[in-house]
DRENDREN-21383 format. One record per residue (C-alpha): residue number from 1; x, y, z. Coordinates in steps of 0.001 Angstrom, whole numbers, plus 500000, padded with zeros to 6 digits. Last residue first. Layout:
[NUM,[X,Y,Z]]
...
# end
This chain:
[468,[744474,559836,011000]]
[467,[742689,560330,014306]]
[466,[739208,561841,014004]]
[465,[738596,565485,014844]]
[464,[738641,566715,011209]]
[463,[735970,564165,010321]]
[462,[733475,565648,012797]]
[461,[732996,564560,016398]]
[460,[730079,565170,018769]]
[459,[727437,564861,016063]]
[458,[725716,561769,017441]]
[457,[726912,559714,014442]]
[456,[730514,560760,015134]]
[455,[730317,559851,018810]]
[454,[728827,556417,018051]]
[453,[731410,555789,015315]]
[452,[734259,556725,017631]]
[451,[733025,554134,020122]]
[450,[733018,551433,017444]]
[449,[736539,552484,016443]]
[448,[737981,551778,019909]]
[447,[741763,552093,019534]]
[446,[741477,555777,018644]]
[445,[739322,556484,021708]]
[444,[741937,558667,023416]]
[443,[742704,560427,020127]]
[442,[739010,561097,019536]]
[441,[738668,562672,022967]]
[440,[741652,564922,022256]]
[439,[740163,565804,018852]]
[438,[737033,567042,020644]]
[437,[739196,569714,022267]]
[436,[740783,570039,025706]]
[435,[741866,573227,027454]]
[434,[744683,571895,029631]]
[433,[744958,571077,033352]]
[432,[744603,567325,032732]]
[431,[744337,566370,029041]]
[430,[746580,563279,029259]]
[429,[745155,562073,032572]]
[428,[741512,562547,031618]]
[427,[741982,561055,028146]]
[426,[743772,557972,029524]]
[425,[741020,557601,032088]]
[424,[738535,557662,029228]]
[423,[740457,554944,027405]]
[422,[740468,552746,030510]]
[421,[736753,553296,031098]]
[420,[735956,552399,027477]]
[419,[738041,549223,027479]]
[418,[736682,547948,030786]]
[417,[733061,548887,030075]]
[416,[732825,547129,026737]]
[415,[733088,548485,023201]]
[414,[729388,548918,022364]]
[413,[728192,549490,025941]]
[412,[730706,552273,026510]]
[411,[729747,553946,023247]]
[410,[726097,553739,024269]]
[409,[726759,555350,027635]]
[408,[728780,558091,025951]]
[407,[726013,558834,023460]]
[406,[723336,558694,026163]]
[405,[725203,561351,028142]]
[404,[725481,563578,025078]]
[403,[721839,563012,024106]]
[402,[720607,564166,027511]]
[401,[723038,566911,028484]]
[400,[724289,568400,025207]]
[399,[721416,567612,022848]]
[398,[718285,567910,024999]]
[397,[719834,570631,027135]]
[396,[720624,572842,024151]]
[395,[717328,572168,022345]]
[394,[715263,573074,025403]]
[393,[717431,576020,026347]]
[392,[716792,577782,023044]]
[391,[718046,578327,019510]]
[390,[721117,576078,019873]]
[389,[723977,576544,017395]]
[388,[725511,579630,019035]]
[387,[726370,577629,022162]]
[386,[728502,575394,019962]]
[385,[727172,572097,018632]]
[384,[728925,568848,019467]]
[383,[725880,566895,020644]]
[382,[724189,567514,017313]]
[381,[720451,568005,017511]]
[380,[717336,565845,017521]]
[379,[716834,563040,020021]]
[378,[717631,559436,019056]]
[377,[720298,559117,021760]]
[376,[717775,560145,024413]]
[375,[715347,557443,023325]]
[374,[718054,554786,023250]]
[373,[719165,555727,026772]]
[372,[715578,555536,028006]]
[371,[715080,552146,026384]]
[370,[718226,550818,028039]]
[369,[716799,551499,031478]]
[368,[718760,554062,033463]]
[367,[721388,553219,036081]]
[366,[721967,555575,039021]]
[365,[725112,556104,041101]]
[364,[728024,555794,038662]]
[363,[725688,556787,035838]]
[362,[725852,560405,037000]]
[361,[729155,560516,035119]]
[360,[727272,560683,031808]]
[359,[725837,564044,032861]]
[358,[729320,565263,033797]]
[357,[730687,564000,030462]]
[356,[727922,565616,028424]]
[355,[728287,568885,030342]]
[354,[732096,569158,030215]]
[353,[733187,568315,026688]]
[352,[729639,568897,025459]]
[351,[730025,572680,025763]]
[350,[732559,572756,022891]]
[349,[732748,576253,021345]]
[348,[731148,578325,024084]]
[347,[732512,576284,026978]]
[346,[736043,576277,025610]]
[345,[737266,573239,027473]]
[344,[739011,572216,030670]]
[343,[740054,568817,031929]]
[342,[740723,569638,035593]]
[341,[737783,571843,036563]]
[340,[736002,571423,033219]]
[339,[735341,567692,033494]]
[338,[737211,566270,036504]]
[337,[735774,568631,039132]]
[336,[732645,568595,036970]]
[335,[731874,565155,038367]]
[334,[731270,566826,041738]]
[333,[728570,568923,040076]]
[332,[726795,565920,038582]]
[331,[726979,563936,041830]]
[330,[725504,566927,043701]]
[329,[722665,567227,041199]]
[328,[722059,563501,041646]]
[327,[721600,564189,045360]]
[326,[718478,566239,044672]]
[325,[718160,568576,047693]]
[324,[719037,571543,045501]]
[323,[720948,574800,045845]]
[322,[724567,573652,045961]]
[321,[727412,576056,045179]]
[320,[730122,573453,044628]]
[319,[733806,574035,045401]]
[318,[737210,572521,044557]]
[317,[737230,574288,041170]]
[316,[733750,575710,040639]]
[315,[730498,573852,040179]]
[314,[727044,575376,040084]]
[313,[723968,573710,041545]]
[312,[720258,573587,040947]]
[311,[716804,574555,042134]]
[310,[716483,577502,044487]]
[309,[716752,575414,047636]]
[308,[718513,578032,049773]]
[307,[722304,577565,049661]]
[306,[724192,574470,050768]]
[305,[727868,575452,050875]]
[304,[729935,572553,049532]]
[303,[733706,572792,049926]]
[302,[736124,570321,048328]]
[301,[739795,569978,049251]]
[300,[743071,568546,047927]]
[299,[741945,568766,044326]]
[298,[741793,566566,041200]]
[297,[740083,563520,042730]]
[296,[742024,560417,041709]]
[295,[740886,558450,038633]]
[294,[737793,558573,036442]]
[293,[735643,555587,037463]]
[292,[736785,554839,041003]]
[291,[737288,558543,041613]]
[290,[733608,559044,040835]]
[289,[732622,556661,043624]]
[288,[734967,558167,046210]]
[287,[734082,561777,045450]]
[286,[730361,560963,045437]]
[285,[730705,559210,048814]]
[284,[732554,562238,050181]]
[283,[729683,564462,049070]]
[282,[727161,562227,050810]]
[281,[729281,562249,053968]]
[280,[729700,566038,053959]]
[279,[725967,566491,053401]]
[278,[725291,564136,056325]]
[277,[727613,566131,058577]]
[276,[725996,569388,057460]]
[275,[722571,568163,058598]]
[274,[719610,569882,057013]]
[273,[716531,571521,058487]]
[272,[717374,574712,056625]]
[271,[716452,576868,059614]]
[270,[719930,578318,059920]]
[269,[722161,577741,056862]]
[268,[724147,574650,055927]]
[267,[727864,574085,055355]]
[266,[729886,571193,053997]]
[265,[733653,570668,054124]]
[264,[735356,567746,052354]]
[263,[739066,567193,052978]]
[262,[740578,564910,050313]]
[261,[743127,562328,051489]]
[260,[741156,559368,050167]]
[259,[738004,560694,051824]]
[258,[738082,563100,054767]]
[257,[735162,564631,056641]]
[256,[734202,568110,057742]]
[255,[731088,569771,059169]]
[254,[729831,573347,059004]]
[253,[727055,575506,060416]]
[252,[726839,578439,058059]]
[251,[725714,581982,058767]]
[250,[726813,582994,055298]]
[249,[729597,583996,052959]]
[248,[729757,581885,049795]]
[247,[732709,582351,047434]]
[246,[733421,580866,044009]]
[245,[736609,580771,041963]]
[244,[737797,580404,038372]]
[243,[740228,578232,036406]]
[242,[741868,577132,039649]]
[241,[745053,575011,039694]]
[240,[747190,576069,042692]]
[239,[744180,576684,044964]]
[238,[744941,578824,048003]]
[237,[742541,580112,050617]]
[236,[742189,583083,052950]]
[235,[739412,584271,055273]]
[234,[739403,587755,056779]]
[233,[737205,588682,059734]]
[232,[735353,591837,060694]]
[231,[735457,593301,064208]]
[230,[735969,596849,062968]]
[229,[739276,596003,061267]]
[228,[740285,592426,060616]]
[227,[740416,589341,062772]]
[226,[741901,586255,061144]]
[225,[740040,583313,059686]]
[224,[741366,579740,059834]]
[223,[742939,578515,056615]]
[222,[741157,577468,053468]]
[221,[742385,575085,050772]]
[220,[740794,576405,047599]]
[219,[737452,577598,046265]]
[218,[735154,579040,048884]]
[217,[733279,578698,052172]]
[216,[733163,581857,054307]]
[215,[731527,581957,057724]]
[214,[729592,585104,058622]]
[213,[729132,586747,062028]]
[212,[732394,588686,061658]]
[211,[731229,590669,058627]]
[210,[733394,589794,055628]]
[209,[736962,590115,054319]]
[208,[737658,587488,051684]]
[207,[741126,586442,050549]]
[206,[741809,584254,047515]]
[205,[745113,582875,046215]]
[204,[745247,581333,042750]]
[203,[747876,579464,040756]]
[202,[745960,579569,037504]]
[201,[744197,577045,035292]]
[200,[743348,578594,031952]]
[199,[740054,580277,031066]]
[198,[737338,579714,028486]]
[197,[733876,581089,029071]]
[196,[730546,580769,027266]]
[195,[728419,579174,029950]]
[194,[725120,577373,029711]]
[193,[721608,578485,030646]]
[192,[721019,580173,027290]]
[191,[720997,583966,026907]]
[190,[724415,583882,025296]]
[189,[727578,585937,025683]]
[188,[729920,586305,022730]]
[187,[733222,584412,022750]]
[186,[736348,586549,022663]]
[185,[738697,583787,023778]]
[184,[742217,585256,023634]]
[183,[744972,583046,022270]]
[182,[745069,579573,020718]]
[181,[747959,577550,022179]]
[180,[746836,578265,025712]]
[179,[743287,579616,025797]]
[178,[743219,583002,027519]]
[177,[740099,584671,028949]]
[176,[741370,585936,032318]]
[175,[738228,586341,034427]]
[174,[737417,589771,035909]]
[173,[736007,589087,039388]]
[172,[732756,587528,040633]]
[171,[733048,584340,038618]]
[170,[731071,582802,041485]]
[169,[729415,584974,044116]]
[168,[727452,584196,047234]]
[167,[725636,586064,049969]]
[166,[723969,584316,052899]]
[165,[721795,584749,056024]]
[164,[718595,585674,054154]]
[163,[719261,585525,050417]]
[162,[721847,587075,048130]]
[161,[723060,586333,044647]]
[160,[725731,585431,042139]]
[159,[726165,582181,040185]]
[158,[722435,582120,039724]]
[157,[719390,580767,041509]]
[156,[716377,583003,041574]]
[155,[715964,586426,043167]]
[154,[718741,588681,044337]]
[153,[721419,590849,042794]]
[152,[725007,591234,043886]]
[151,[726963,594365,042918]]
[150,[730642,593806,042213]]
[149,[733179,596618,042353]]
[148,[736640,596357,040812]]
[147,[740304,597262,041219]]
[146,[742474,595642,038550]]
[145,[746178,594869,038945]]
[144,[748628,593973,036208]]
[143,[751874,592003,035997]]
[142,[753639,591081,032752]]
[141,[755593,588028,031747]]
[140,[757569,586924,028666]]
[139,[757350,583224,027743]]
[138,[755921,583901,024281]]
[137,[756788,587489,023407]]
[136,[754794,590298,024953]]
[135,[753978,593046,022508]]
[134,[754579,596449,024005]]
[133,[752716,599314,025677]]
[132,[749866,596972,026497]]
[131,[746148,597393,025810]]
[130,[743969,596080,028643]]
[129,[740584,594768,027558]]
[128,[737479,594353,029711]]
[127,[734819,592041,028332]]
[126,[731077,591612,028851]]
[125,[729985,595209,028833]]
[124,[728934,598171,030996]]
[123,[726026,597366,030735]]
[122,[724642,593984,029720]]
[121,[726384,591371,027624]]
[120,[726398,590800,023860]]
[119,[730184,591020,023659]]
[118,[730058,594693,024769]]
[117,[733750,595552,024995]]
[116,[735007,597644,027914]]
[115,[738176,599729,028171]]
[114,[741878,599892,028884]]
[113,[745034,601874,028185]]
[112,[748807,601610,027876]]
[111,[749401,599021,030607]]
[110,[752993,597686,030689]]
[109,[753988,598994,034134]]
[108,[750664,597871,035585]]
[107,[747632,599436,037215]]
[106,[743930,599452,036400]]
[105,[741081,601282,038123]]
[104,[737335,600961,038759]]
[103,[736438,597857,036759]]
[102,[732702,597281,036988]]
[101,[730747,594116,037696]]
[100,[726933,594288,037838]]
[99,[724184,591975,039021]]
[98,[720611,593212,039541]]
[97,[718867,590144,038136]]
[96,[716876,592090,035531]]
[95,[719904,594152,034529]]
[94,[722339,591235,034467]]
[93,[720163,589061,032204]]
[92,[722424,589409,029135]]
[91,[725558,588689,031176]]
[90,[727327,591379,033225]]
[89,[728234,588969,036045]]
[88,[730654,587125,033688]]
[87,[733022,590030,033051]]
[86,[735591,588315,030806]]
[85,[739150,589648,030857]]
[84,[741360,590261,027823]]
[83,[745043,591218,028082]]
[82,[746728,592965,025158]]
[81,[749841,593048,022967]]
[80,[750151,589284,022549]]
[79,[752786,586787,021409]]
[78,[751910,583132,022138]]
[77,[752648,581032,025250]]
[76,[751571,583947,027413]]
[75,[753028,584676,030864]]
[74,[750513,586533,033027]]
[73,[751030,587739,036590]]
[72,[747598,588831,037739]]
[71,[746490,590980,040674]]
[70,[742761,591274,041319]]
[69,[741506,593896,043743]]
[68,[738122,593893,045373]]
[67,[734875,595505,046356]]
[66,[731775,593447,047028]]
[65,[728376,595034,047556]]
[64,[725222,593103,048429]]
[63,[725979,592013,051989]]
[62,[724953,595494,053258]]
[61,[727913,595208,055658]]
[60,[730236,595208,052676]]
[59,[731930,592064,051383]]
[58,[735642,592651,050741]]
[57,[737412,590546,048122]]
[56,[741175,590147,047480]]
[55,[742028,587944,044507]]
[54,[745643,587008,043727]]
[53,[746249,585278,040397]]
[52,[749411,583614,039087]]
[51,[749045,582618,035445]]
[50,[750464,579282,034230]]
[49,[754207,579161,033567]]
[48,[754704,575834,035407]]
[47,[751994,574352,033164]]
[46,[749955,571874,035177]]
[45,[751193,568287,035436]]
[44,[749845,565458,033297]]
[43,[748469,562438,035141]]
[42,[750425,559241,035295]]
[41,[751835,556904,032666]]
[40,[750796,557879,029162]]
[39,[748453,555424,027507]]
[38,[750154,553256,024887]]
[37,[748430,550054,025952]]
[36,[745117,550782,027608]]
[35,[744863,551340,031360]]
[34,[742893,549304,033939]]
[33,[741213,550886,036972]]
[32,[737565,550611,036038]]
[31,[737828,547026,034868]]
[30,[739888,546078,037914]]
[29,[737056,547361,040136]]
[28,[737405,550684,041954]]
[27,[733914,551792,041051]]
[26,[731802,548821,039894]]
[25,[731774,548529,036141]]
[24,[729148,550573,034368]]
[23,[725564,551508,033690]]
[22,[724015,554860,032934]]
[21,[722707,558266,033891]]
[20,[722151,561611,032195]]
[19,[719468,560448,029755]]
[18,[716857,560212,032531]]
[17,[714135,559651,030022]]
[16,[710927,561299,028769]]
[15,[713288,563453,026750]]
[14,[712656,567042,027757]]
[13,[711019,566682,031162]]
[12,[712965,563570,032117]]
[11,[716200,565297,031095]]
[10,[715231,568303,033189]]
[9,[714541,566192,036251]]
[8,[717818,564354,035838]]
[7,[720014,567396,035279]]
[6,[718590,569754,037889]]
[5,[718847,573064,036056]]
[4,[722259,574480,036660]]
[3,[723793,577833,035897]]
[2,[727256,576858,034919]]
[1,[730595,577188,036441]]
# end
């Protein structure tokens, strides 16, 4: 869910080192698959009371206007008298990029009123808040529906855009901003290239009506399209554990492959000079290799629409919007299926919990020299800073991507690959489908004090995070 600069190229630019790669046990080896004593058996299950979200999109013939309805059944685990949604397309650069998300109408038996909050975003605001007629108790549900209009801009690579033969949108609907156990995440927007969202996994169904000549690739397990009015087609998918969704509607040529029971679908545009079957194979190889390090792939499917080469990639649950020929970018984005897709985090408060881990995960396919890792680890900045702590993109990427990856590589080297990989798998399984915190990482590494020391010295953990 992040705007992506190519991780390796950017790390080289900022650090004179790859910083986002590393060494490790061979995927699938006994060292990678072992578990530490005391680690919970099996992966945690998603909350049965998680939100239920139904998203219905309609892409207009102009391919720049999307209208939709979002229906949400929300059951809080803490009392609340409001619902807060984040309007990601209205970020600080929305005006220059031409993106805009507006809420046109709201319905719900418990809705008393609604309105926008600025949150440092562009017009009409970065949050939309529904006041309720009553305070919901923990475990008590409410259902609301929001009608909305999304305007897609053009230009450079972003989570929303248009280009010849394709339109795409990620985070293109109001995003429920609840952190279980904490409450509403009212993080301000930032002009940096990272995200500031926090959202729970939801049982999500998506439908997209689009011009008949377009193929839709999106989050979730897709069915075959059905004919709609005026020769248009409707595509539907279901993802039972989606924090957010992406959609790409284009003149795609597609290819499928299976890996360990996961269906991988890749699509390329006319004139791209690229082979969808090869992209599917490369993606499947990334799934297989990363699974050897971090455990089974979190989703039943993975779609990868290859957009124009605008320089990056953005991950969404069971989908990657790919806009780069750099295969390390693809590895990075697939790694995000574990880190943020499954093991979530507050991306404003703790961006390292997904970006440092995804950058570190690139080490499964490319090993950096030790001197490069040492150089990245010596860089200025605390890995664990919030988005408000970084004055610019350079300092943010240097600390969170480059130094964060080097920190994890160094911790692994200090304690041994087998022990570190087993502890990290324990963390992944225990924190699955939750919003993790640095303390969760510290708990998983409690038996590896040398690793904790590396993370503390790099500024990823503070004394309050450490196990007592």
